[in-house]
N, C-alpha and C positions, 0 to 999 in steps of 0.2 A: 839219444838223450845226452846233451852236453853238460858235463858237471865241472868244467874248468872254472877256476876262480875268476870272479869279475874284478878287474883291476881298478885302481884308484882313478886313472885317467878317464875310464868309461863312467865311473860313478860321478865324477865332476861334470862330465858332459851331460849325463842324465839330470843332474841337479840344475844345471844352467837351463836346459831345455824345459824343465818343469817350473822354472822361476822360483826354485826353492820352496815349492808348494806340493802338498799331497795332491796327486793327480785325480783322486777320487773326491775327497771332501774339500779340497782347495785350501786347507789350513797351511799357513806359512810356518816353515821350520822355526823361525825366531820366536813365534808365539807358542809353539808346542813345548819348548824347553827340552827337546830331544831331537836327535838326528833322524832324518827321513830314512826309510829302508828301501831297498830295491825289491820290487815286486815282479814276479814272473806273471805276465798277463795270462798266458797259458802255462800252468805249472809244469815243472820238469816231469813230475810223475804222470802227467797227462800228455806227454809228447812235446812240451815246450822246450825252448832252447835258451841259451844265454845271449842270443843275438840281440842287438840293441833294439830291433823292431818288436821284441817280445818283452821288453823291460820298461818299467815306469817307476816313479818314486811314489811311495805311500807312507803315511804316518803309521806308527805301530798299531794303532787301533783299527784302521782300515785294512791293513795287511793281515792282521790276526782274524778279523771278521770274514775277510774274503777267503783266507786259507787256500785250499786247492779248488775252490768252486770256480766254474766258468759260466754258470747259468744260475738263474733264480726265478722265482715265481712273481709275475706281475700281479699285484694285489687287486687290480681293477678287473682283469680278465681271467685270472686263474691260470693263464698259460705259462709254460716254462720258456724263458727267453734268455738269450746271451746277456751276460753282464756288460757294463760299459767298458769299452776298450779305448784307453787314452791314445793309443797310436793310430787308430783308424777313425775315431769319432771326436767331434767337437763337444766339449762339456756344455756349452751354451745351447746346443741343439737338444740335449737330453735332460737338462736341469736348469732351474733358475732359483734365485734366492727369494724367500718370503719377503714381504714388504719391510719387516723389521730386521731383515738380514740374519736371522738366527736359524732358519730351517731351510733345508734343501728340498725343493719340490721336483719330483720326477715328472717330466713332460711327455715321455714316451714309455712304451712297455719296458724297454731296456732301462731307462732312467728310473722308473718306479721300482723295478726288480732290484736294481743296484742300491737304491735308497734303503729298501727293506733288508736285503741280504747283508749289506755292510753296516746296517744300523746307523746310518748317517744322521739321524735325528734323535739319537739317544738323549734322554733328558739332561744328562750331565754335559753332553756335547753342546746342546742348545744353551744351557746356562753359561758355559764358558764363552760361547760366541756372543752372548748378550754383553759380557764384560768387554770383549774385543770391540764390539760396536760402540760401546760407551767411550772407549779409548780412541775411537776413530781409525782402528786398524782393520775393520771388517765391515761389510763383505769385500772380498778382493775385486779388483777391476778385471774385466775379461781381458785375456791376452789373445793376440792374433797368432794363429798357428796354421800350418799347412795341412792339418787333418781334414779329411774329406766329408765325413758324415756328421 
């Protein structure tokens, strides 16, 4: 288990790669009024590392709700499934925005479990997104990435 400090150069690289957005809820850092945090996709306590392939950017809310979890329950099937992995999966494959741009819809078991586990449609979050939509700042445009799934 690697506990070495994550340097500023790596943090900046992660921010650029994420487009300054939470890689789970897609909220832009400028709209959040807070810095994004580095999330260990596989937490250190579960054998994860500080390797760049195990790191993503998350807003404080998504990071807190995810905690050390790596799986969640798909509300449609009741099955325990892995949570969304921003390094290996494309956001657009597992999620889409509701027509009004305020809710994240899970398209796959992984997507649905992630929406539930991270509470991506908490009423306060939806209300905030509604304001961002009115300002023309949301939903974000999909970005092209090299992720495979």
